[in-house]
N, C-alpha and C positions, 0 to 999 in steps of 0.2 A: 504493499499500500503506500503510495506517494502523496497523500493528501496533506498538505501542509497545515491545512486547517485543523485536522485531527491532532497533528502534532503540537500545534500552538495551544489548543484547548487543553491537551493533556498536561503541558508544560505549566500552563496557568493553574490548572486543578491542582497539580503537585505543589507548586509555589504557594498558593493561597492555603492549602492543607497545612504545610508546614508553619506558615505564619500564623495560622489559626490555632495550631497546636501550641507555638511558642507564646503567643498573647494570652493564651488561657492561664498560662502560669502567672501573669501579673495581676496586680490588684484592679479589680474593676471599679471599686469605689475607693475614693481616697478620704483624708480628713475633712475637706473642704468640699467635696463633690466628687465628680468623675475622676477616676484614678488613671494611671498610665497604661492601664489595659484595655480601657474602654474602646478608643479610636481604633487601634489595631484590630482588635477583635470584630468590630462592625464592619471595617473596610475588607479584612480578609474573609469574613463571612459572605460579604456581598460579591467579592470576586469569586469565591468558591461557588456561589449559586449562579453567577453569570456564566462561569467556566463550563458548568454542567449543562446549561441551556445551549451554549454555543457548541459543545460537544455533540449534542442531540441534532442540532442544526447541520453541523459538519458531516455528520454520518449519513444524513439523507439527501443532502445537497451534491451538486456536481462537484468533481474532484479537481483541485486547484493544485496543479504540480509545482514543485520548488522551483523548477526551471523557469516557469512563467513569472515567478515574483522577482527573481535576482536579476539585476540590470547586467548588460553585456558591454563589451569593449570599454570605452572611456568611462562610463558609469561605474562599472565594476571596478576599474582601478581607483576611482575617487573614494568609493566606498572603502576599499582596502586601505588607502592612505588615511582616511579618517580613522579607522580602526588602529592602524599602525602608529599614528600619532598619539592616540589615547594610551596605547601600551607603553609607548616610548616615554610619555609623561609620567605615567605610574611608575616607571623603572627610575628615571633620572631624577624626579623632584625629591625623593627622601635622601638621595646621595648628593646631588649638587644643588639643591635649593629650588625654590618655586620660581624664581627669575629666570634661571638658565633653563629648567626644564620646559616652562611655558614659551620662552622664546624659541626654543628648538622645535616644539611641536607645532606652534603656529607658523614657524617659518615652513615646516613641511606642508601645512595645509595651504598657507598662502602662495607657495611656489607653484602650485597647480594653475594660477590664474594670472600672476603677476611675475615681472622679471625679479631676478634674484636680488637686486639691491633694493627695490620697492618691497619685497617679501621680507628682507632682513630689517629694513627701517620700520615697517608697519609692525612686524612681530614684536621687535624690541620696544617700540613705543606703547603697544597695547599691553605688554607684559609689565613694563614699568608703571604705567598708569594703574593696572589693576592692583599690582603690588602695593603701591602708594596708598590706593584707596582702601583697601583691606587691610593690609599690614600696619601702616602707619596711622591712618585717620580712624579707621573703625576698630583697631586693636585686635584682629582676628589673627590667632597664631598660624602662620604659614610656615612650611618646612623651608630652612634656610641652611646655608652652607657654612663654612667657617668664617667668611667674611660678613656674615650677617644679611646676605641676599641670597 
């Protein structure tokens, strides 16, 4: 069976089941009202019910093959570059800091549509502005290297 709809419904059914199980271990009520387990319990329960409905629809409906969903050619390369830059950022940011990691990953994304010098300038300025706004102004702890950036 190559029906992508069935696989997606099964994935969300499994995901919401795990979240439902985990959220049931949290307190539903707190000292002053709803506790930390209320929202995850209701949201995962809703996703669970919707996944069951979608699974029933997907089993009765026409088959949607995986090859029909995925892009081809240049579009597939763009998708792979996006996923690769995200993985690169997750690897580099804890080691070299947010500024270098985001600059490199944005450079990969921008280099698909701009010349290299525009890509480098845009990625460095965007990463610097985001680092300044979140790291300095809002005091959000970001991963930094030995130099503090």
